[in-house]
All heavy atoms as TSV, in Angstrom:
chain	resi	resn	atom	element	x	y	z
A	1	MET	N	N	101.285	94.971	150.733
A	1	MET	CA	C	102.600	94.554	150.322
A	1	MET	C	C	103.520	95.782	150.234
A	1	MET	O	O	103.071	96.819	149.759
A	1	MET	CB	C	102.531	93.846	148.983
A	1	MET	CG	C	103.873	93.494	148.437
A	1	MET	SD	S	103.824	92.646	146.850
A	1	MET	CE	C	103.259	91.059	147.362
A	2	ILE	N	N	104.729	95.674	150.679
A	2	ILE	CA	C	105.652	96.795	150.648
A	2	ILE	C	C	105.893	97.243	149.213
A	2	ILE	O	O	106.056	96.450	148.318
A	2	ILE	CB	C	106.988	96.394	151.308
A	2	ILE	CG1	C	106.735	96.104	152.809
A	2	ILE	CG2	C	108.050	97.449	151.120
A	2	ILE	CD1	C	107.906	95.597	153.560
A	3	GLY	N	N	105.865	98.547	148.981
A	3	GLY	CA	C	106.027	99.131	147.662
A	3	GLY	C	C	104.723	99.366	146.930
A	3	GLY	O	O	104.679	100.045	145.913
A	4	GLN	N	N	103.632	98.798	147.423
A	4	GLN	CA	C	102.311	98.952	146.807
A	4	GLN	C	C	101.773	100.364	146.962
A	4	GLN	O	O	101.952	100.967	148.031
A	4	GLN	CB	C	101.331	97.938	147.382
A	4	GLN	CG	C	99.989	98.002	146.742
A	4	GLN	CD	C	99.026	96.931	147.348
A	4	GLN	OE1	O	99.399	96.226	148.276
A	4	GLN	NE2	N	97.841	96.859	146.814
A	5	THR	N	N	101.158	100.886	145.936
A	5	THR	CA	C	100.527	102.191	145.999
A	5	THR	C	C	99.102	102.017	146.498
A	5	THR	O	O	98.365	101.172	145.965
A	5	THR	CB	C	100.548	102.889	144.629
A	5	THR	OG1	O	101.895	102.993	144.201
A	5	THR	CG2	C	99.911	104.254	144.672
A	6	VAL	N	N	98.706	102.820	147.482
A	6	VAL	CA	C	97.380	102.693	148.081
A	6	VAL	C	C	96.791	104.073	148.254
A	6	VAL	O	O	97.513	105.088	148.261
A	6	VAL	CB	C	97.423	101.974	149.461
A	6	VAL	CG1	C	97.824	100.516	149.290
A	6	VAL	CG2	C	98.353	102.695	150.401
A	7	ARG	N	N	95.502	104.133	148.429
A	7	ARG	CA	C	94.804	105.380	148.764
A	7	ARG	C	C	94.525	105.382	150.238
A	7	ARG	O	O	94.001	104.399	150.769
A	7	ARG	CB	C	93.500	105.483	147.963
A	7	ARG	CG	C	92.740	106.751	148.279
A	7	ARG	CD	C	92.025	107.269	147.075
A	7	ARG	NE	N	91.256	108.466	147.435
A	7	ARG	CZ	C	91.743	109.683	147.419
A	7	ARG	NH1	N	93.014	109.884	147.089
A	7	ARG	NH2	N	90.988	110.693	147.749
A	8	TYR	N	N	94.949	106.436	150.919
A	8	TYR	CA	C	94.751	106.577	152.360
A	8	TYR	C	C	93.483	107.406	152.593
A	8	TYR	O	O	93.306	108.474	152.004
A	8	TYR	CB	C	95.970	107.278	152.986
A	8	TYR	CG	C	95.787	107.664	154.427
A	8	TYR	CD1	C	95.684	106.686	155.419
A	8	TYR	CD2	C	95.794	108.986	154.822
A	8	TYR	CE1	C	95.559	107.028	156.740
A	8	TYR	CE2	C	95.683	109.359	156.139
A	8	TYR	CZ	C	95.552	108.369	157.094
A	8	TYR	OH	O	95.428	108.719	158.404
A	9	ILE	N	N	92.631	106.894	153.446
A	9	ILE	CA	C	91.377	107.591	153.782
A	9	ILE	C	C	91.417	107.893	155.251
A	9	ILE	O	O	91.311	106.994	156.104
A	9	ILE	CB	C	90.143	106.705	153.442
A	9	ILE	CG1	C	90.199	106.330	151.958
A	9	ILE	CG2	C	88.866	107.401	153.782
A	9	ILE	CD1	C	89.449	105.071	151.618
A	10	ALA	N	N	91.635	109.154	155.577
A	10	ALA	CA	C	91.726	109.576	156.992
A	10	ALA	C	C	90.376	109.394	157.678
A	10	ALA	O	O	89.332	109.650	157.092
A	10	ALA	CB	C	92.155	111.045	157.070
A	11	GLY	N	N	90.419	108.993	158.936
A	11	GLY	CA	C	89.201	108.832	159.692
A	11	GLY	C	C	88.654	110.150	160.190
A	11	GLY	O	O	89.335	111.204	160.088
A	12	PRO	N	N	87.471	110.166	160.784
A	12	PRO	CA	C	86.846	111.418	161.229
A	12	PRO	C	C	87.642	112.134	162.355
A	12	PRO	O	O	87.561	113.322	162.499
A	12	PRO	CB	C	85.485	110.985	161.708
A	12	PRO	CG	C	85.558	109.501	161.937
A	12	PRO	CD	C	86.641	109.004	161.046
A	13	LEU	N	N	88.418	111.348	163.108
A	13	LEU	CA	C	89.197	111.972	164.170
A	13	LEU	C	C	90.514	112.549	163.641
A	13	LEU	O	O	91.222	113.240	164.364
A	13	LEU	CB	C	89.510	110.937	165.269
A	13	LEU	CG	C	88.290	110.372	165.952
A	13	LEU	CD1	C	88.688	109.318	166.995
A	13	LEU	CD2	C	87.470	111.481	166.658
A	14	ASN	N	N	90.837	112.245	162.397
A	14	ASN	CA	C	92.109	112.712	161.794
A	14	ASN	C	C	91.828	113.751	160.718
A	14	ASN	O	O	92.380	113.697	159.609
A	14	ASN	CB	C	92.847	111.539	161.164
A	14	ASN	CG	C	93.265	110.505	162.220
A	14	ASN	OD1	O	93.545	110.873	163.329
A	14	ASN	ND2	N	93.269	109.275	161.829
A	15	ARG	N	N	90.980	114.719	161.002
A	15	ARG	CA	C	90.606	115.699	159.989
A	15	ARG	C	C	91.824	116.463	159.425
A	15	ARG	O	O	91.811	116.863	158.279
A	15	ARG	CB	C	89.625	116.713	160.568
A	15	ARG	CG	C	88.252	116.100	160.751
A	15	ARG	CD	C	87.271	117.105	161.212
A	15	ARG	NE	N	86.392	116.445	162.138
A	15	ARG	CZ	C	85.925	116.953	163.246
A	15	ARG	NH1	N	86.208	118.179	163.568
A	15	ARG	NH2	N	85.141	116.249	164.014
A	16	ALA	N	N	92.809	116.657	160.228
A	16	ALA	CA	C	94.014	117.370	159.754
A	16	ALA	C	C	94.839	116.547	158.767
A	16	ALA	O	O	95.659	117.055	158.038
A	16	ALA	CB	C	94.874	117.764	160.947
A	17	SER	N	N	94.614	115.245	158.758
A	17	SER	CA	C	95.322	114.356	157.847
A	17	SER	C	C	94.747	114.477	156.437
A	17	SER	O	O	93.533	114.588	156.266
A	17	SER	CB	C	95.182	112.927	158.296
A	17	SER	OG	O	95.717	112.752	159.585
A	18	ALA	N	N	95.634	114.422	155.497
A	18	ALA	CA	C	95.207	114.551	154.100
A	18	ALA	C	C	94.965	113.177	153.514
A	18	ALA	O	O	95.811	112.315	153.586
A	18	ALA	CB	C	96.264	115.308	153.293
A	19	ASP	N	N	93.806	113.003	152.894
A	19	ASP	CA	C	93.552	111.811	152.109
A	19	ASP	C	C	94.477	111.901	150.867
A	19	ASP	O	O	94.834	112.969	150.458
A	19	ASP	CB	C	92.096	111.737	151.620
A	19	ASP	CG	C	91.121	111.532	152.764
A	19	ASP	OD1	O	91.527	111.191	153.863
A	19	ASP	OD2	O	89.903	111.696	152.484
A	20	GLY	N	N	94.844	110.799	150.306
A	20	GLY	CA	C	95.653	110.814	149.127
A	20	GLY	C	C	96.306	109.477	148.799
A	20	GLY	O	O	95.995	108.454	149.390
A	21	THR	N	N	97.203	109.516	147.824
A	21	THR	CA	C	97.916	108.346	147.358
A	21	THR	C	C	99.245	108.234	148.090
A	21	THR	O	O	100.027	109.162	148.129
A	21	THR	CB	C	98.124	108.453	145.839
A	21	THR	OG1	O	96.869	108.588	145.208
A	21	THR	CG2	C	98.783	107.198	145.309
A	22	PHE	N	N	99.504	107.029	148.599
A	22	PHE	CA	C	100.689	106.747	149.379
A	22	PHE	C	C	101.297	105.420	148.953
A	22	PHE	O	O	100.641	104.591	148.358
A	22	PHE	CB	C	100.340	106.625	150.883
A	22	PHE	CG	C	99.912	107.931	151.509
A	22	PHE	CD1	C	98.669	108.460	151.283
A	22	PHE	CD2	C	100.785	108.595	152.347
A	22	PHE	CE1	C	98.272	109.658	151.873
A	22	PHE	CE2	C	100.400	109.797	152.953
A	22	PHE	CZ	C	99.139	110.310	152.690
A	23	LYS	N	N	102.586	105.201	149.308
A	23	LYS	CA	C	103.227	103.903	149.114
A	23	LYS	C	C	103.445	103.270	150.480
A	23	LYS	O	O	103.809	103.950	151.426
A	23	LYS	CB	C	104.591	104.085	148.431
A	23	LYS	CG	C	104.460	104.149	146.936
A	23	LYS	CD	C	105.732	103.728	146.274
A	23	LYS	CE	C	105.411	103.831	144.824
A	23	LYS	NZ	N	106.227	103.338	143.922
A	24	ILE	N	N	103.209	101.973	150.537
A	24	ILE	CA	C	103.503	101.234	151.753
A	24	ILE	C	C	104.987	101.047	151.863
A	24	ILE	O	O	105.619	100.497	150.946
A	24	ILE	CB	C	102.792	99.866	151.747
A	24	ILE	CG1	C	101.272	100.088	151.773
A	24	ILE	CG2	C	103.229	99.023	152.969
A	24	ILE	CD1	C	100.444	98.821	151.663
A	25	VAL	N	N	105.592	101.471	152.979
A	25	VAL	CA	C	107.037	101.356	153.133
A	25	VAL	C	C	107.423	100.316	154.191
A	25	VAL	O	O	108.562	99.850	154.193
A	25	VAL	CB	C	107.710	102.710	153.477
A	25	VAL	CG1	C	107.565	103.668	152.312
A	25	VAL	CG2	C	107.129	103.337	154.732
A	26	LYS	N	N	106.484	99.944	155.074
A	26	LYS	CA	C	106.816	98.943	156.087
A	26	LYS	C	C	105.537	98.355	156.685
A	26	LYS	O	O	104.542	99.011	156.879
A	26	LYS	CB	C	107.622	99.639	157.187
A	26	LYS	CG	C	108.149	98.696	158.243
A	26	LYS	CD	C	109.006	99.447	159.229
A	26	LYS	CE	C	109.615	98.458	160.240
A	26	LYS	NZ	N	110.486	99.124	161.193
A	27	LEU	N	N	105.605	97.054	156.976
A	27	LEU	CA	C	104.514	96.380	157.679
A	27	LEU	C	C	104.827	96.471	159.169
A	27	LEU	O	O	105.951	96.222	159.603
A	27	LEU	CB	C	104.467	94.900	157.262
A	27	LEU	CG	C	103.500	94.007	158.023
A	27	LEU	CD1	C	102.042	94.453	157.793
A	27	LEU	CD2	C	103.635	92.559	157.593
A	28	LEU	N	N	103.842	96.872	159.974
A	28	LEU	CA	C	103.993	97.028	161.405
A	28	LEU	C	C	103.248	95.925	162.136
A	28	LEU	O	O	102.376	95.256	161.547
A	28	LEU	CB	C	103.488	98.380	161.857
A	28	LEU	CG	C	104.158	99.604	161.230
A	28	LEU	CD1	C	103.451	100.892	161.596
A	28	LEU	CD2	C	105.628	99.639	161.650
A	29	PRO	N	N	103.525	95.758	163.429
A	29	PRO	CA	C	102.756	94.755	164.201
A	29	PRO	C	C	101.257	95.123	164.177
A	29	PRO	O	O	100.905	96.300	164.179
A	29	PRO	CB	C	103.328	94.866	165.594
A	29	PRO	CG	C	104.680	95.450	165.405
A	29	PRO	CD	C	104.566	96.361	164.216
A	30	PRO	N	N	100.400	94.110	164.161
A	30	PRO	CA	C	98.971	94.423	164.147
A	30	PRO	C	C	98.485	95.073	165.439
A	30	PRO	O	O	99.114	94.940	166.483
A	30	PRO	CB	C	98.302	93.039	163.981
A	30	PRO	CG	C	99.349	92.031	164.292
A	30	PRO	CD	C	100.705	92.708	164.146
A	31	GLU	N	N	97.420	95.840	165.318
A	31	GLU	CA	C	96.736	96.413	166.458
A	31	GLU	C	C	95.449	95.640	166.591
A	31	GLU	O	O	94.533	95.815	165.788
A	31	GLU	CB	C	96.470	97.901	166.237
A	31	GLU	CG	C	95.829	98.544	167.443
A	31	GLU	CD	C	95.687	100.042	167.237
A	31	GLU	OE1	O	96.717	100.746	167.147
A	31	GLU	OE2	O	94.518	100.497	167.164
A	32	GLY	N	N	95.359	94.794	167.616
A	32	GLY	CA	C	94.229	93.893	167.703
A	32	GLY	C	C	94.298	92.880	166.566
A	32	GLY	O	O	95.306	92.229	166.379
A	33	ASP	N	N	93.223	92.818	165.787
A	33	ASP	CA	C	93.230	91.876	164.637
A	33	ASP	C	C	93.391	92.600	163.331
A	33	ASP	O	O	93.083	92.047	162.282
A	33	ASP	CB	C	91.974	91.006	164.669
A	33	ASP	CG	C	90.699	91.845	164.550
A	33	ASP	OD1	O	90.769	93.102	164.603
A	33	ASP	OD2	O	89.619	91.236	164.396
A	34	GLU	N	N	93.832	93.861	163.323
A	34	GLU	CA	C	93.969	94.624	162.099
A	34	GLU	C	C	95.432	94.949	161.831
A	34	GLU	O	O	96.174	95.414	162.706
A	34	GLU	CB	C	93.189	95.949	162.229
A	34	GLU	CG	C	93.063	96.684	160.942
A	34	GLU	CD	C	92.072	97.805	160.991
A	34	GLU	OE1	O	91.697	98.272	162.109
A	34	GLU	OE2	O	91.650	98.243	159.924
A	35	HIS	N	N	95.866	94.725	160.585
A	35	HIS	CA	C	97.230	95.033	160.178
A	35	HIS	C	C	97.464	96.514	160.197
A	35	HIS	O	O	96.543	97.308	159.977
A	35	HIS	CB	C	97.544	94.502	158.776
A	35	HIS	CG	C	97.547	93.014	158.698
A	35	HIS	ND1	N	98.569	92.253	159.238
A	35	HIS	CD2	C	96.730	92.153	158.134
A	35	HIS	CE1	C	98.345	90.983	159.026
A	35	HIS	NE2	N	97.217	90.892	158.355
A	36	GLN	N	N	98.703	96.927	160.443
A	36	GLN	CA	C	99.103	98.346	160.382
A	36	GLN	C	C	100.255	98.478	159.413
A	36	GLN	O	O	101.093	97.585	159.322
A	36	GLN	CB	C	99.513	98.858	161.754
A	36	GLN	CG	C	98.388	98.930	162.753
A	36	GLN	CD	C	98.860	99.661	163.980
A	36	GLN	OE1	O	98.400	100.747	164.213
A	36	GLN	NE2	N	99.739	99.067	164.739
A	37	TYR	N	N	100.340	99.628	158.777
A	37	TYR	CA	C	101.423	99.869	157.819
A	37	TYR	C	C	101.981	101.257	158.024
A	37	TYR	O	O	101.292	102.183	158.438
A	37	TYR	CB	C	100.866	99.805	156.378
A	37	TYR	CG	C	100.216	98.496	156.056
A	37	TYR	CD1	C	98.864	98.300	156.274
A	37	TYR	CD2	C	100.965	97.439	155.538
A	37	TYR	CE1	C	98.287	97.065	155.990
A	37	TYR	CE2	C	100.385	96.228	155.264
A	37	TYR	CZ	C	99.029	96.043	155.480
A	37	TYR	OH	O	98.458	94.834	155.167
A	38	ARG	N	N	103.252	101.408	157.699
A	38	ARG	CA	C	103.876	102.740	157.601
A	38	ARG	C	C	103.767	103.149	156.142
A	38	ARG	O	O	104.158	102.368	155.251
A	38	ARG	CB	C	105.318	102.683	158.068
A	38	ARG	CG	C	105.960	104.065	158.173
A	38	ARG	CD	C	107.282	104.006	158.890
A	38	ARG	NE	N	107.145	103.677	160.307
A	38	ARG	CZ	C	106.828	104.505	161.288
A	38	ARG	NH1	N	106.549	105.770	161.011
A	38	ARG	NH2	N	106.744	104.098	162.524
A	39	ILE	N	N	103.221	104.310	155.867
A	39	ILE	CA	C	102.985	104.769	154.523
A	39	ILE	C	C	103.637	106.123	154.276
A	39	ILE	O	O	103.846	106.854	155.221
A	39	ILE	CB	C	101.468	104.840	154.177
A	39	ILE	CG1	C	100.720	105.779	155.141
A	39	ILE	CG2	C	100.861	103.442	154.211
A	39	ILE	CD1	C	99.262	106.010	154.769
A	40	LYS	N	N	103.948	106.427	153.027
A	40	LYS	CA	C	104.657	107.653	152.710
A	40	LYS	C	C	104.065	108.270	151.399
A	40	LYS	O	O	103.842	107.581	150.450
A	40	LYS	CB	C	106.128	107.366	152.470
A	40	LYS	CG	C	106.982	108.525	152.024
A	40	LYS	CD	C	107.421	109.340	153.165
A	40	LYS	CE	C	108.466	110.369	152.796
A	40	LYS	NZ	N	107.971	111.591	152.238
A	41	ASN	N	N	103.807	109.586	151.481
A	41	ASN	CA	C	103.370	110.344	150.334
A	41	ASN	C	C	104.589	111.148	149.909
A	41	ASN	O	O	105.270	111.760	150.702
A	41	ASN	CB	C	102.229	111.283	150.747
A	41	ASN	CG	C	101.704	112.099	149.604
A	41	ASN	OD1	O	102.451	112.702	148.828
A	41	ASN	ND2	N	100.410	112.143	149.490
A	42	THR	N	N	104.874	111.174	148.600
A	42	THR	CA	C	106.085	111.853	148.113
A	42	THR	C	C	106.024	113.360	148.357
A	42	THR	O	O	107.078	114.022	148.356
A	42	THR	CB	C	106.296	111.591	146.615
A	42	THR	OG1	O	105.145	112.044	145.896
A	42	THR	CG2	C	106.552	110.154	146.350
A	43	GLU	N	N	104.857	113.907	148.632
A	43	GLU	CA	C	104.724	115.362	148.841
A	43	GLU	C	C	104.858	115.719	150.314
A	43	GLU	O	O	104.778	116.913	150.661
A	43	GLU	CB	C	103.386	115.844	148.308
A	43	GLU	CG	C	103.288	115.653	146.815
A	43	GLU	CD	C	101.935	116.084	146.261
A	43	GLU	OE1	O	101.150	116.771	146.998
A	43	GLU	OE2	O	101.632	115.708	145.129
A	44	GLU	N	N	105.098	114.739	151.186
A	44	GLU	CA	C	105.246	114.990	152.611
A	44	GLU	C	C	106.644	114.595	153.053
A	44	GLU	O	O	107.218	113.632	152.525
A	44	GLU	CB	C	104.189	114.248	153.406
A	44	GLU	CG	C	102.781	114.680	153.127
A	44	GLU	CD	C	101.740	113.906	153.882
A	44	GLU	OE1	O	102.002	112.751	154.250
A	44	GLU	OE2	O	100.659	114.468	154.075
A	45	ALA	N	N	107.158	115.263	154.078
A	45	ALA	CA	C	108.509	114.959	154.564
A	45	ALA	C	C	108.491	113.855	155.641
A	45	ALA	O	O	109.541	113.553	156.221
A	45	ALA	CB	C	109.118	116.209	155.144
A	46	PHE	N	N	107.330	113.305	155.964
A	46	PHE	CA	C	107.216	112.334	157.059
A	46	PHE	C	C	106.388	111.126	156.579
A	46	PHE	O	O	105.718	111.180	155.553
A	46	PHE	CB	C	106.576	112.989	158.276
A	46	PHE	CG	C	105.231	113.615	157.974
A	46	PHE	CD1	C	104.060	112.897	158.113
A	46	PHE	CD2	C	105.149	114.922	157.556
A	46	PHE	CE1	C	102.825	113.463	157.811
A	46	PHE	CE2	C	103.930	115.535	157.271
A	46	PHE	CZ	C	102.772	114.786	157.385
A	47	GLU	N	N	106.446	110.092	157.377
A	47	GLU	CA	C	105.637	108.901	157.137
A	47	GLU	C	C	104.467	108.871	158.098
A	47	GLU	O	O	104.520	109.516	159.159
A	47	GLU	CB	C	106.520	107.630	157.334
A	47	GLU	CG	C	107.629	107.540	156.347
A	47	GLU	CD	C	108.519	106.325	156.560
A	47	GLU	OE1	O	108.410	105.661	157.619
A	47	GLU	OE2	O	109.371	106.069	155.685
A	48	ARG	N	N	103.448	108.155	157.742
A	48	ARG	CA	C	102.242	108.003	158.577
A	48	ARG	C	C	102.063	106.523	158.931
A	48	ARG	O	O	102.534	105.652	158.205
A	48	ARG	CB	C	101.005	108.442	157.839
A	48	ARG	CG	C	100.985	109.886	157.419
A	48	ARG	CD	C	99.735	110.175	156.575
A	48	ARG	NE	N	99.765	111.532	156.085
A	48	ARG	CZ	C	99.128	112.543	156.633
A	48	ARG	NH1	N	98.414	112.335	157.750
A	48	ARG	NH2	N	99.194	113.728	156.143
A	49	VAL	N	N	101.344	106.263	159.993
A	49	VAL	CA	C	100.925	104.923	160.345
A	49	VAL	C	C	99.445	104.811	160.016
A	49	VAL	O	O	98.660	105.659	160.390
A	49	VAL	CB	C	101.199	104.587	161.840
A	49	VAL	CG1	C	100.597	103.233	162.199
A	49	VAL	CG2	C	102.659	104.657	162.135
A	50	ALA	N	N	99.071	103.787	159.296
A	50	ALA	CA	C	97.662	103.581	158.880
A	50	ALA	C	C	97.232	102.156	159.138
A	50	ALA	O	O	98.003	101.211	158.949
A	50	ALA	CB	C	97.500	103.927	157.409
A	51	ARG	N	N	95.997	102.012	159.596
A	51	ARG	CA	C	95.389	100.693	159.735
A	51	ARG	C	C	94.901	100.200	158.364
A	51	ARG	O	O	94.604	100.997	157.459
A	51	ARG	CB	C	94.212	100.752	160.731
A	51	ARG	CG	C	94.664	101.066	162.107
A	51	ARG	CD	C	93.492	101.062	163.114
A	51	ARG	NE	N	92.317	101.744	162.639
A	51	ARG	CZ	C	92.122	103.068	162.773
A	51	ARG	NH1	N	93.024	103.832	163.313
A	51	ARG	NH2	N	90.996	103.602	162.330
A	52	GLU	N	N	94.804	98.924	158.211
A	52	GLU	CA	C	94.373	98.327	156.931
A	52	GLU	C	C	93.015	98.889	156.492
A	52	GLU	O	O	92.799	99.101	155.290
A	52	GLU	CB	C	94.328	96.823	157.050
A	52	GLU	CG	C	94.125	96.146	155.714
A	52	GLU	CD	C	94.381	94.650	155.785
A	52	GLU	OE1	O	94.277	94.057	156.876
A	52	GLU	OE2	O	94.753	94.098	154.747
A	53	SER	N	N	92.083	99.142	157.443
A	53	SER	CA	C	90.782	99.670	157.094
A	53	SER	C	C	90.821	101.076	156.542
A	53	SER	O	O	89.841	101.572	155.978
A	53	SER	CB	C	89.877	99.591	158.305
A	53	SER	OG	O	90.369	100.415	159.379
A	54	GLN	N	N	91.958	101.770	156.706
A	54	GLN	CA	C	92.103	103.140	156.160
A	54	GLN	C	C	92.709	103.157	154.772
A	54	GLN	O	O	92.920	104.227	154.221
A	54	GLN	CB	C	92.975	103.985	157.121
A	54	GLN	CG	C	92.368	104.220	158.467
A	54	GLN	CD	C	93.314	104.949	159.351
A	54	GLN	OE1	O	94.374	104.459	159.745
A	54	GLN	NE2	N	92.979	106.208	159.681
A	55	LEU	N	N	93.019	101.977	154.236
A	55	LEU	CA	C	93.724	101.900	152.972
A	55	LEU	C	C	92.833	101.219	151.911
A	55	LEU	O	O	92.107	100.300	152.222
A	55	LEU	CB	C	95.038	101.129	153.087
A	55	LEU	CG	C	96.002	101.669	154.103
A	55	LEU	CD1	C	97.231	100.736	154.173
A	55	LEU	CD2	C	96.430	103.074	153.760
A	56	ASP	N	N	92.981	101.704	150.694
A	56	ASP	CA	C	92.274	101.113	149.546
A	56	ASP	C	C	93.304	100.970	148.449
A	56	ASP	O	O	94.128	101.850	148.227
A	56	ASP	CB	C	91.124	102.047	149.138
A	56	ASP	CG	C	90.240	101.424	148.078
A	56	ASP	OD1	O	90.164	100.188	148.014
A	56	ASP	OD2	O	89.607	102.174	147.316
A	57	ARG	N	N	93.254	99.848	147.730
A	57	ARG	CA	C	94.205	99.641	146.650
A	57	ARG	C	C	94.005	100.726	145.589
A	57	ARG	O	O	92.906	101.003	145.138
A	57	ARG	CB	C	94.031	98.274	145.998
A	57	ARG	CG	C	94.407	97.175	146.900
A	57	ARG	CD	C	94.203	95.873	146.189
A	57	ARG	NE	N	94.321	94.784	147.141
A	57	ARG	CZ	C	94.839	93.623	146.876
A	57	ARG	NH1	N	95.246	93.372	145.663
A	57	ARG	NH2	N	94.948	92.722	147.798
A	58	HIS	N	N	95.133	101.297	145.172
A	58	HIS	CA	C	95.094	102.348	144.134
A	58	HIS	C	C	94.946	101.700	142.777
A	58	HIS	O	O	95.619	100.722	142.484
A	58	HIS	CB	C	96.414	103.165	144.176
A	58	HIS	CG	C	96.432	104.313	143.241
A	58	HIS	ND1	N	95.639	105.407	143.397
A	58	HIS	CD2	C	97.157	104.495	142.103
A	58	HIS	CE1	C	95.890	106.257	142.412
A	58	HIS	NE2	N	96.800	105.722	141.647
A	59	ARG	N	N	94.065	102.193	141.981
A	59	ARG	CA	C	93.819	101.578	140.656
A	59	ARG	C	C	94.323	102.421	139.556
A	59	ARG	O	O	94.266	103.536	139.467
A	59	ARG	CB	C	92.331	101.324	140.482
A	59	ARG	CG	C	91.850	100.352	141.481
A	59	ARG	CD	C	90.354	100.207	141.464
A	59	ARG	NE	N	89.898	99.701	142.733
A	59	ARG	CZ	C	89.548	98.472	142.965
A	59	ARG	NH1	N	89.612	97.594	142.032
A	59	ARG	NH2	N	89.129	98.102	144.141
Protein backbone atom coordinates (compact mmCIF):
# COMPACT_ATOMS: atom_id res chain seq x y z
CA MET A 1 0.00 0.00 0.00
CA ILE A 2 1.31 3.47 -0.86
CA GLY A 3 2.82 5.19 2.19
CA GLN A 4 3.50 1.89 3.99
CA THR A 5 6.91 1.45 5.61
CA VAL A 6 8.66 -1.74 4.53
CA ARG A 7 12.04 -3.41 4.91
CA TYR A 8 13.89 -3.86 1.62
CA ILE A 9 16.05 -6.96 1.27
CA ALA A 10 18.47 -6.70 -1.64
CA GLY A 11 19.00 -9.86 -3.66
CA PRO A 12 22.39 -11.53 -4.18
CA LEU A 13 22.84 -9.80 -7.54
CA ASN A 14 22.26 -6.39 -5.95
CA ARG A 15 25.12 -6.41 -3.46
CA ALA A 16 25.70 -2.69 -3.94
CA SER A 17 22.13 -2.05 -2.83
CA ALA A 18 21.60 -1.28 0.80
CA ASP A 19 19.09 -3.24 2.82
CA GLY A 20 16.97 -0.97 4.98
CA THR A 21 13.68 0.70 5.77
CA PHE A 22 11.80 2.32 2.90
CA LYS A 23 8.38 3.82 2.13
CA ILE A 24 6.31 2.64 -0.80
CA VAL A 25 5.71 5.64 -3.04
CA LYS A 26 4.10 4.03 -6.10
CA LEU A 27 2.63 0.76 -7.34
CA LEU A 28 4.13 -0.32 -10.67
CA PRO A 29 2.88 -2.79 -13.27
CA PRO A 30 3.61 -6.40 -12.27
CA GLU A 31 6.57 -8.30 -13.65
CA GLY A 32 5.15 -11.70 -14.48
CA ASP A 33 2.92 -12.59 -11.53
CA GLU A 34 4.81 -10.49 -8.97
CA HIS A 35 3.89 -6.93 -7.95
CA GLN A 36 6.53 -4.21 -8.22
CA TYR A 37 6.82 -1.03 -6.20
CA ARG A 38 8.78 2.21 -6.31
CA ILE A 39 10.32 2.69 -2.86
CA LYS A 40 12.23 5.55 -1.20
CA ASN A 41 14.63 5.74 1.71
CA THR A 42 14.86 9.20 3.30
CA GLU A 43 18.66 8.91 3.39
CA GLU A 44 18.93 8.46 -0.39
CA ALA A 45 18.37 11.02 -3.14
CA PHE A 46 16.76 8.47 -5.48
CA GLU A 47 13.97 5.90 -5.57
CA ARG A 48 14.37 2.17 -6.16
CA VAL A 49 12.18 -0.41 -7.87
CA ALA A 50 11.55 -3.53 -5.78
CA ARG A 51 9.63 -6.74 -6.33
CA GLU A 52 7.15 -7.82 -3.67
CA SER A 53 9.42 -10.75 -2.70
CA GLN A 54 12.15 -8.23 -1.75
CA LEU A 55 9.90 -6.43 0.75
CA ASP A 56 8.89 -7.28 4.29
CA ARG A 57 6.40 -5.34 6.38
CA HIS A 58 8.19 -3.10 8.86
CA ARG A 59 7.13 -3.79 12.44
